[in-house]
N, C-alpha and C positions, 0 to 999 in steps of 0.2 A: 345455738348454731342453726343456720338456715340450710347450708349445703356443704357437704364434705364429699369429695369425689376424687378418686385416683385410678389410674390404669394399672398400677403395680399392686399385686396382692399384698395385703398387710399395711399398705401406706395410709389408708383411711383411718385405721386404728391408731397409727403413729401420729397422724395429724391431730386427732382428738386428744390424745395424751399430751402432746406438746402444747397445744392451745390451752388445755385445761390447766396445765402447770403454770403457764405464763399468766393466765387470768388469776390463779390463786396467789401467785407471788406478788402481783400488783394490787390485788384486792383480797386480802386474807379473810375478810368476813364473809365472803361468798362461799357457800357450802354445797350448792347444787347448781348444775347447768341444765337447761332445757332446750330441746331441739324443736324445730318446726319441720316435720318430715312428711313426705308424701305417704299415702296409704298404699304401699307396695310391699310385697313379700321380701324384696331385697332390703328395703330400709328396715323392716321389722327384724329380719334375721341379723343384719349388721348391728343394730343397737342392742338387741337382747343378748347377742353373743358377746358384746363388749361391756356388759355390766349395767346397762340402762334398764329402766322399767317404764311401762306405759303410764304416763302421768295423766294425760287427758286426750280424749278423742273428739274431734270436730267433724263437721260434714265432709271436709276435703283433706284433712291432715290428722296426724297423730303427733302428740307431744311426748317425747321420751325424755326422762330425767336421768342424770348422772350424779352420783355423790362424788365430790372431788377427791376425797381421801382415797377412794377405791381406784382412781386413775393413776396413782403413783406407782403401781406395781408393773 
Protein backbone atom coordinates (compact mmCIF):
# COMPACT_ATOMS: atom_id res chain seq x y z
CA UNK A 1 0.00 0.00 0.00
CA UNK A 2 1.23 3.49 -0.79
CA UNK A 3 -1.57 5.74 0.44
CA UNK A 4 -4.76 5.10 2.36
CA UNK A 5 -6.74 8.17 3.33
CA UNK A 6 -10.31 8.88 4.33
CA UNK A 7 -12.21 11.72 5.91
CA UNK A 8 -14.56 9.43 7.81
CA UNK A 9 -13.30 7.94 11.08
CA UNK A 10 -12.69 4.21 10.72
CA UNK A 11 -12.86 4.20 6.93
CA UNK A 12 -9.10 3.90 6.48
CA UNK A 13 -9.09 0.70 8.53
CA UNK A 14 -12.02 -0.65 6.53
CA UNK A 15 -10.23 0.14 3.25
CA UNK A 16 -7.13 -1.79 4.43
CA UNK A 17 -9.26 -4.78 5.45
CA UNK A 18 -11.24 -4.88 2.20
CA UNK A 19 -8.15 -4.47 0.01
CA UNK A 20 -6.29 -7.13 2.01
CA UNK A 21 -9.17 -9.58 1.63
CA UNK A 22 -9.39 -8.96 -2.12
CA UNK A 23 -5.64 -9.45 -2.53
CA UNK A 24 -5.69 -12.65 -0.49
CA UNK A 25 -8.66 -14.06 -2.44
CA UNK A 26 -6.97 -13.46 -5.79
CA UNK A 27 -3.43 -14.35 -4.59
CA UNK A 28 -3.73 -16.90 -1.75
CA UNK A 29 0.04 -17.43 -1.51
CA UNK A 30 0.60 -13.85 -0.34
CA UNK A 31 0.83 -13.80 3.45
CA UNK A 32 2.07 -10.27 4.22
CA UNK A 33 1.42 -6.81 2.85
CA UNK A 34 3.87 -3.93 3.25
CA UNK A 35 3.21 -0.19 3.16
CA UNK A 36 5.36 2.71 2.05
CA UNK A 37 4.38 5.29 4.65
CA UNK A 38 5.56 8.76 5.60
CA UNK A 39 7.45 9.25 8.85
CA UNK A 40 4.56 10.87 10.69
CA UNK A 41 2.94 10.23 14.05
CA UNK A 42 -0.42 9.87 12.30
CA UNK A 43 0.83 7.10 9.99
CA UNK A 44 2.58 5.29 12.83
CA UNK A 45 -0.47 5.47 15.09
CA UNK A 46 -2.76 4.25 12.30
CA UNK A 47 -0.66 1.26 11.29
CA UNK A 48 0.34 0.09 14.76
CA UNK A 49 -3.26 0.44 15.98
CA UNK A 50 -4.44 -1.71 13.06
CA UNK A 51 -2.09 -4.62 13.63
CA UNK A 52 0.98 -3.72 11.60
CA UNK A 53 4.56 -3.77 12.77
CA UNK A 54 7.54 -1.69 11.70
CA UNK A 55 9.20 -3.73 8.99
CA UNK A 56 11.90 -1.35 7.78
CA UNK A 57 12.83 2.29 8.22
CA UNK A 58 14.35 4.35 5.41
CA UNK A 59 15.60 7.94 5.30
CA UNK A 60 12.19 9.35 4.35
CA UNK A 61 9.69 6.53 4.94
CA UNK A 62 8.75 3.64 7.18
CA UNK A 63 7.53 0.30 5.90
CA UNK A 64 4.81 -1.26 8.03
CA UNK A 65 3.89 -4.91 7.47
CA UNK A 66 0.53 -6.61 7.94
CA UNK A 67 -0.07 -10.35 8.27
CA UNK A 68 -3.09 -11.12 6.08
CA UNK A 69 -4.69 -13.65 8.40
CA UNK A 70 -5.00 -10.97 11.10
CA UNK A 71 -6.94 -8.65 8.75
CA UNK A 72 -10.01 -10.91 8.59
CA UNK A 73 -11.21 -9.93 12.06
